[in-house]
VOBA-1610 file (N, C-alpha, C; in pm, whole numbers, padded with zeros to 5 digits, always signed):
BEGIN
Met-01730+09647-09330Met-01705+09678-09190Met-01799+09594-09105Glu-01744+09546-08998Glu-01821+09463-08902Glu-01847+09535-08774Tyr-01958+09513-08711Tyr-01997+09566-08586Tyr-02021+09458-08484Asn-01983+09490-08362Asn-02002+09395-08249Asn-02050+09469-08125Ile-02139+09422-08058Ile-02186+09488-07935Ile-02171+09382-07821Val-02093+09423-07716Val-02068+09336-07606Val-02150+09381-07491Val-02224+09294-07431Val-02315+09329-07319Val-02263+09249-07195Ala-02255+09316-07080Ala-02205+09254-06958Ala-02281+09309-06838Pro-02292+09235-06733Pro-02367+09285-06616Pro-02296+09385-06530Asn-02159+09386-06544Asn-02084+09493-06467Asn-01960+09532-06551Leu-01893+09642-06507Leu-01786+09698-06582Leu-01665+09605-06590Glu-01635+09530-06486Glu-01521+09439-06486Glu-01536+09332-06589Thr-01650+09272-06599Thr-01677+09169-06698Thr-01673+09227-06835Leu-01725+09349-06855Leu-01731+09414-06986Leu-01582+09439-07029Ala-01499+09489-06945Ala-01359+09513-06977Ala-01287+09381-07015Thr-01312+09274-06942Thr-01248+09143-06973Thr-01295+09091-07113Glu-01423+09103-07139Glu-01476+09053-07269Glu-01424+09138-07385Val-01417+09269-07367Val-01370+09356-07473Val-01219+09337-07497Ala-01141+09311-07394Ala-00998+09291-07399Ala-00963+09168-07485Val-01053+09068-07482Val-01025+08947-07555Val-01038+08973-07707Leu-01120+09074-07749Leu-01147+09098-07887Leu-01043+09188-07953Phe-00961+09263-07875Phe-00860+09352-07933Phe-00758+09283-08017Pro-00704+09168-07981Pro-00609+09099-08064Pro-00665+09051-08203Gln-00801+09041-08209Gln-00863+08999-08324Gln-00888+09111-08434Gly-00849+09235-08391Gly-00854+09350-08486Gly-00973+09440-08452Trp-01049+09421-08346Trp-01158+09501-08305Trp-01112+09633-08241Lys-01186+09738-08270Lys-01151+09873-08208Lys-01281+09928-08144Leu-01261+10003-08038Leu-01375+10065-07968Leu-01443+10168-08052Lys-01569+10172-08049Lys-01647+10275-08115Lys-01744+10339-08011Gly-01724+10469-07985Gly-01808+10532-07888Gly-01774+10497-07741Gly-01869+10526-07654Gly-01843+10505-07508Gly-01918+10386-07458Ile-01909+10367-07330Ile-01981+10262-07260Ile-02121+10312-07231Ile-02220+10229-07262Ile-02364+10263-07241Ile-02418+10180-07122Glu-02481+10253-07035Glu-02546+10185-06913Glu-02693+10168-06949His-02742+10041-06919His-02885+10015-06944His-02932+09922-06832Thr-03058+09873-06844Thr-03111+09792-06737Thr-03042+09658-06721Asp-02983+09600-06825Asp-02923+09473-06812Asp-02774+09482-06772Gly-02725+09603-06763Gly-02582+09621-06726Gly-02516+09728-06810Phe-02412+09690-06879Phe-02334+09784-06954Phe-02307+09723-07095Ser-02287+09807-07197Ser-02255+09758-07325Ser-02151+09849-07396Gln-02079+09792-07490Gln-01975+09862-07565Gln-01981+09816-07709Gln-01980+09910-07797Gln-01980+09881-07940Gln-01833+09876-07999Leu-01813+09781-08077Leu-01678+09764-08138Leu-01693+09750-08290Val-01593+09794-08366Val-01593+09787-08509Val-01462+09723-08558Arg-01472+09663-08676Arg-01352+09600-08739Arg-01365+09609-08890Gln-01263+09645-08957Gln-01260+09636-09098Gln-01244+09490-09135Thr-01310+09446-09243Thr-01299+09311-09289Thr-01159+09269-09323Ala-01086+09366-09386Ala-00949+09332-09422Ala-00857+09310-09303Asp-00885+09379-09189Asp-00811+09359-09065Asp-00815+09217-09018Lys-00931+09151-09033Lys-00949+09014-08986Lys-00857+08921-09064Phe-00849+08943-09195Phe-00766+08863-09280Phe-00618+08883-09255Lys-00579+09009-09230Lys-00441+09043-09202Lys-00390+08971-09075Lys-00475+08961-08977Lys-00438+08886-08848Lys-00420+08745-08878Gln-00495+08684-08962Gln-00479+08545-08992Gln-00355+08512-09073Arg-00316+08601-09164Arg-00204+08584-09253Arg-00060+08607-09183Gln-00064+08676-09074Gln+00065+08712-09006Gln+00122+08582-08948Ala+00250+08576-08968Ala+00319+08460-08914Ala+00330+08470-08759Pro+00320+08364-08689Pro+00333+08371-08546Pro+00472+08431-08501Val+00467+08502-08402Val+00586+08561-08350Val+00670+08452-08278Val+00786+08429-08315Val+00873+08336-08251Val+00976+08413-08169Ala+00982+08378-08044Ala+01075+08446-07952Ala+01219+08392-07991Thr+01306+08489-08013Thr+01444+08450-08049Thr+01524+08460-07918Arg+01621+08366-07909Arg+01703+08359-07791Arg+01810+08475-07798Gln+01817+08548-07702Gln+01914+08661-07696Gln+02053+08606-07664Arg+02149+08639-07754Arg+02284+08600-07739Arg+02357+08678-07640Arg+02437+08609-07554Arg+02516+08670-07450Arg+02662+08686-07505Thr+02710+08802-07487Thr+02850+08823-07532Thr+02929+08866-07408Lys+03043+08809-07395Lys+03133+08842-07285Lys+03245+08932-07334Trp+03252+09045-07286Trp+03351+09143-07327Trp+03476+09126-07254Ile+03585+09118-07316Ile+03718+09107-07253Ile+03786+09244-07257Glu+03832+09290-07134Glu+03895+09414-07125Glu+04043+09403-07123
//
């Protein structure tokens, strides 16, 4: 299990930095902590989740077919 602590001077910056980590398999642990340097948030990730994200094939957008119905 991996742990990560994100520290930011304000809540908007913290939210932006944490949002970037979600697609990489990170999950929130606990609440937001306020301290003298700003705010912080702890995240956790299973090591296996990191490798699952790397092995997944990229999602390819398929073109939707149009069908014309004859009445």
